[in-house]
DOPA-490580 format. One record per residue: residue number from 0; x, y, z of N, C-alpha, C, CB in turn. Coordinates in nm, 3 decimals. Each point is the difference from the previous one (the first is absolute). Glycine has a CB too. Layout:
- NUM:X:Y:Z:X:Y:Z:X:Y:Z:X:Y:Z
...
//
This chain:
- 0:-1.964:-4.032:2.876:-0.072:0.117:0.047:0.058:0.045:0.135:-0.210:-0.075:-0.122
- 1:0.211:0.204:0.144:0.053:0.054:0.125:-0.091:-0.033:0.117:0.110:0.184:-0.129
- 2:-0.046:-0.196:0.245:-0.078:-0.023:0.121:-0.070:0.129:0.041:0.160:-0.181:0.075
- 3:-0.269:0.166:-0.006:-0.081:0.114:0.044:0.017:0.020:0.149:-0.165:-0.041:-0.185
- 4:0.173:0.169:0.227:0.010:0.030:0.142:-0.139:0.004:0.061:0.213:0.131:-0.038
- 5:-0.225:-0.194:0.155:-0.125:-0.001:0.075:0.029:0.044:0.143:-0.096:-0.186:-0.146
- 6:-0.003:0.246:0.208:0.016:0.055:0.135:-0.093:-0.071:0.097:0.065:0.222:-0.095
- 7:-0.018:-0.238:0.219:-0.079:-0.068:0.103:-0.126:0.079:0.030:0.210:-0.099:0.099
- 8:-0.325:0.033:-0.111:-0.127:0.067:0.025:-0.083:-0.067:0.109:0.003:0.073:-0.236
- 9:0.032:-0.195:0.273:-0.078:-0.069:0.102:0.084:-0.109:0.065:-0.213:0.048:-0.126
- 10:0.195:-0.061:0.255:0.069:-0.104:0.078:-0.103:-0.057:0.097:0.231:0.115:-0.020
- 11:-0.250:-0.247:0.013:-0.099:-0.067:0.084:0.067:-0.115:0.073:-0.187:0.065:-0.157
- 12:0.163:-0.073:0.286:0.054:-0.109:0.081:-0.106:-0.109:0.012:0.150:0.159:0.130
- 13:-0.112:-0.283:-0.158:-0.095:-0.110:0.009:0.017:-0.074:0.132:0.001:-0.024:-0.251
- 14:-0.099:-0.059:0.282:0.008:-0.079:0.123:0.088:-0.123:-0.019:-0.228:0.080:0.064
- 15:0.287:-0.097:-0.180:0.088:-0.114:-0.027:0.147:0.040:0.002:-0.181:-0.101:-0.137
- 16:0.211:0.218:0.193:0.138:0.044:0.010:0.057:0.054:-0.130:0.027:-0.167:0.176
- 17:-0.114:0.213:-0.264:0.044:0.056:-0.127:-0.035:0.148:-0.008:-0.029:-0.223:-0.109
- 18:0.106:0.293:0.028:-0.029:0.139:-0.032:-0.027:0.004:-0.150:0.145:0.093:0.191
- 19:-0.262:-0.047:-0.229:-0.034:0.016:-0.142:0.031:0.144:-0.040:-0.182:-0.179:0.013
- 20:0.262:0.193:-0.117:0.041:0.131:-0.049:-0.060:0.021:-0.138:0.214:-0.008:0.134
- 21:-0.266:0.128:-0.158:-0.052:0.035:-0.132:0.080:0.120:-0.049:-0.234:-0.089:0.053
- 22:0.296:0.072:-0.168:0.072:0.108:-0.068:-0.079:0.037:-0.124:0.227:-0.080:0.087
- 23:-0.240:0.211:-0.116:-0.080:0.044:-0.114:0.075:0.105:-0.081:-0.209:-0.048:0.129
- 24:0.168:0.060:-0.255:0.051:0.106:-0.085:-0.061:0.132:0.048:0.026:-0.158:-0.199
- 25:0.036:0.269:0.164:-0.049:0.129:0.049:-0.135:0.039:-0.059:0.236:0.069:0.028
- 26:-0.278:-0.135:-0.134:-0.135:0.026:-0.052:-0.104:-0.093:0.062:0.103:0.078:-0.213
- 27:-0.055:-0.172:0.298:-0.091:-0.092:0.069:-0.059:-0.108:-0.088:-0.050:0.185:0.149
- 28:0.094:-0.191:-0.273:-0.059:-0.094:-0.097:0.044:-0.144:0.019:-0.009:0.188:-0.158
- 29:0.134:-0.209:0.205:0.054:-0.136:0.009:0.070:-0.021:0.134:0.027:-0.007:-0.250
- 30:-0.030:-0.118:0.297:0.058:-0.033:0.130:0.082:-0.128:-0.005:-0.193:0.114:0.109
- 31:0.278:-0.124:-0.007:0.077:-0.122:0.025:-0.021:-0.032:0.147:0.174:0.049:-0.182
- 32:-0.215:-0.171:0.212:-0.020:-0.040:0.138:0.110:-0.097:0.041:-0.249:0.033:-0.021
- 33:0.301:-0.011:0.141:0.104:-0.087:0.055:-0.037:-0.035:0.143:0.177:0.103:-0.150
- 34:-0.129:-0.218:0.194:-0.017:-0.038:0.140:0.137:-0.027:0.060:-0.230:-0.097:-0.046
- 35:0.247:0.144:0.168:0.124:-0.023:0.074:-0.039:-0.057:0.136:0.123:0.189:-0.121
- 36:-0.038:-0.275:0.173:-0.027:-0.054:0.134:0.045:0.102:0.104:0.027:-0.239:-0.083
- 37:-0.096:0.240:0.195:0.038:0.088:0.110:0.141:-0.033:0.046:-0.241:0.021:0.072
- 38:0.278:-0.149:-0.075:0.135:-0.041:0.041:0.105:0.066:-0.087:-0.091:-0.217:0.080
- 39:0.069:0.221:-0.211:0.096:0.065:-0.090:0.017:0.147:0.036:-0.063:-0.160:-0.183
- 40:-0.048:0.226:0.209:0.005:0.143:0.030:0.068:0.025:0.134:-0.208:0.035:-0.133
- 41:0.185:-0.123:0.230:0.063:0.015:0.130:0.150:-0.028:-0.006:-0.216:-0.065:0.107
- 42:0.259:-0.010:-0.208:0.142:-0.031:-0.016:0.072:0.105:-0.085:-0.055:-0.242:0.022
- 43:-0.014:0.349:-0.057:0.065:0.110:-0.067:-0.026:0.017:-0.147:0.167:-0.029:0.166
- 44:-0.250:-0.056:-0.226:-0.037:0.021:-0.140:-0.092:0.121:-0.004:0.022:-0.250:-0.058
- 45:0.017:0.352:-0.019:-0.074:0.126:0.001:-0.109:0.004:-0.106:0.204:0.111:0.086
- 46:-0.311:-0.041:-0.052:-0.103:0.034:-0.097:0.038:0.137:-0.052:-0.184:-0.138:0.116
- 47:0.199:0.150:-0.248:0.043:0.126:-0.059:-0.120:0.078:-0.054:0.221:-0.102:-0.058
- 48:-0.199:0.232:0.043:-0.106:0.088:-0.049:-0.044:-0.036:-0.141:0.090:0.180:0.145
- 49:0.003:-0.233:-0.225:-0.032:-0.034:-0.138:0.069:-0.130:-0.040:-0.029:0.243:-0.055
- 50:-0.017:-0.297:-0.054:0.061:-0.118:-0.060:-0.014:0.013:-0.151:-0.052:-0.146:0.203
- 51:0.117:0.059:-0.276:-0.018:-0.003:-0.144:-0.047:-0.139:-0.040:0.179:0.176:-0.034
- 52:-0.252:-0.182:-0.077:-0.052:-0.128:-0.048:-0.021:0.007:-0.150:-0.111:-0.044:0.222
- 53:0.115:-0.072:-0.283:-0.033:-0.013:-0.141:-0.148:0.034:-0.018:0.181:-0.178:-0.036
- 54:-0.216:0.264:-0.058:-0.141:0.035:-0.020:-0.091:-0.121:-0.022:0.078:0.214:-0.096
- 55:-0.024:-0.322:0.041:-0.080:-0.121:-0.022:-0.040:-0.068:0.131:0.115:-0.029:-0.218
- 56:-0.044:0.062:0.328:-0.029:-0.061:0.130:-0.102:0.079:0.081:0.230:-0.094:-0.002
- 57:-0.277:0.206:-0.050:-0.091:0.087:0.074:-0.145:-0.037:-0.027:0.170:0.184:-0.008
- 58:-0.253:-0.163:0.110:-0.143:-0.026:-0.012:-0.074:0.133:-0.014:0.021:-0.213:0.136
- 59:-0.129:0.216:-0.214:-0.079:0.123:-0.012:-0.084:0.022:0.126:-0.007:-0.028:-0.250
- 60:-0.020:0.155:0.279:-0.091:0.037:0.109:-0.134:0.031:-0.065:0.190:0.092:0.149
- 61:-0.289:-0.173:-0.120:-0.130:0.011:-0.067:-0.089:0.108:0.062:0.017:-0.241:-0.057
- 62:-0.014:0.254:0.189:-0.090:0.090:0.072:0.051:0.144:-0.006:-0.066:-0.190:0.152
- 63:-0.019:0.282:-0.197:0.039:0.140:-0.016:0.040:0.064:0.133:-0.155:0.015:-0.196
- 64:0.081:-0.042:0.301:0.032:0.058:0.131:0.136:-0.048:0.050:-0.246:0.012:0.053
- 65:0.274:-0.140:-0.069:0.129:-0.055:0.040:0.111:0.058:-0.086:-0.111:-0.212:0.075
- 66:0.087:0.223:-0.204:0.098:0.056:-0.092:0.037:0.143:0.040:-0.090:-0.146:-0.185
- 67:-0.010:0.226:0.220:0.025:0.138:0.042:0.078:0.004:0.131:-0.212:0.072:-0.116
- 68:0.175:-0.157:0.211:0.071:-0.005:0.129:0.146:-0.041:-0.021:-0.216:-0.057:0.118
- 69:0.238:-0.044:-0.201:0.137:-0.045:-0.027:0.080:0.109:-0.070:-0.082:-0.237:-0.015
- 70:0.021:0.307:-0.080:0.070:0.108:-0.071:0.042:0.110:0.097:-0.132:-0.052:-0.208
- 71:0.043:0.090:0.298:0.032:0.104:0.098:0.112:-0.044:0.093:-0.236:0.081:-0.011
- 72:0.229:-0.204:0.060:0.102:-0.048:0.094:0.133:-0.022:-0.071:-0.179:-0.109:0.137
- 73:0.178:0.054:-0.257:0.125:-0.021:-0.075:0.067:0.134:-0.030:-0.094:-0.212:-0.101
- 74:0.016:0.311:0.063:0.055:0.133:-0.028:0.057:0.063:0.127:-0.164:0.029:-0.187
- 75:0.095:-0.045:0.298:0.049:0.053:0.128:0.132:-0.066:0.038:-0.236:0.045:0.074
- 76:0.243:-0.177:-0.088:0.124:-0.071:0.032:0.114:0.046:-0.090:-0.135:-0.199:0.077
- 77:0.107:0.215:-0.206:0.102:0.044:-0.095:0.051:0.139:0.034:-0.106:-0.142:-0.177
- 78:0.017:0.229:0.225:0.039:0.137:0.036:0.081:0.005:0.130:-0.204:0.082:-0.115
- 79:0.177:-0.173:0.208:0.059:0.009:0.133:0.116:-0.095:0.025:-0.221:0.069:0.076
- 80:0.243:-0.167:-0.164:0.102:-0.101:0.026:0.086:-0.027:-0.122:-0.151:-0.102:0.168
- 81:0.274:0.062:-0.143:0.083:-0.059:-0.104:-0.045:-0.145:-0.014:0.199:0.156:0.048
- 82:-0.182:-0.214:-0.167:-0.047:-0.138:-0.021:0.055:-0.101:0.100:-0.019:0.057:-0.237
- 83:0.143:-0.040:0.281:0.062:-0.098:0.090:-0.020:0.029:0.148:0.166:-0.037:-0.176
- 84:-0.244:0.141:0.209:-0.027:0.030:0.141:-0.073:-0.116:0.066:-0.010:0.246:-0.054
- 85:0.053:-0.281:0.174:-0.072:-0.100:0.078:-0.123:0.067:0.060:0.214:-0.129:0.053
- 86:-0.328:0.065:-0.070:-0.125:0.058:0.052:-0.078:-0.104:0.079:-0.009:0.160:-0.193
//
């Protein structure tokens, strides 16, 4: 199966030196969550506007309000950025 494109919709900094990234489909229905260390990011590892993932690795978004927010943000990111843009 083809990989699916997802767009960055949320970035949260934790008190443990991690950055939690949430990428979502443009319909807001499915997400992929990743964590990166602040050290990695400070050493030049970039957070990109989009990523791709196997659909089997995606989690559903259960909450309607969250799904709508993710859909709006993913669509905005897709309209304003190329997938490989550092954001």
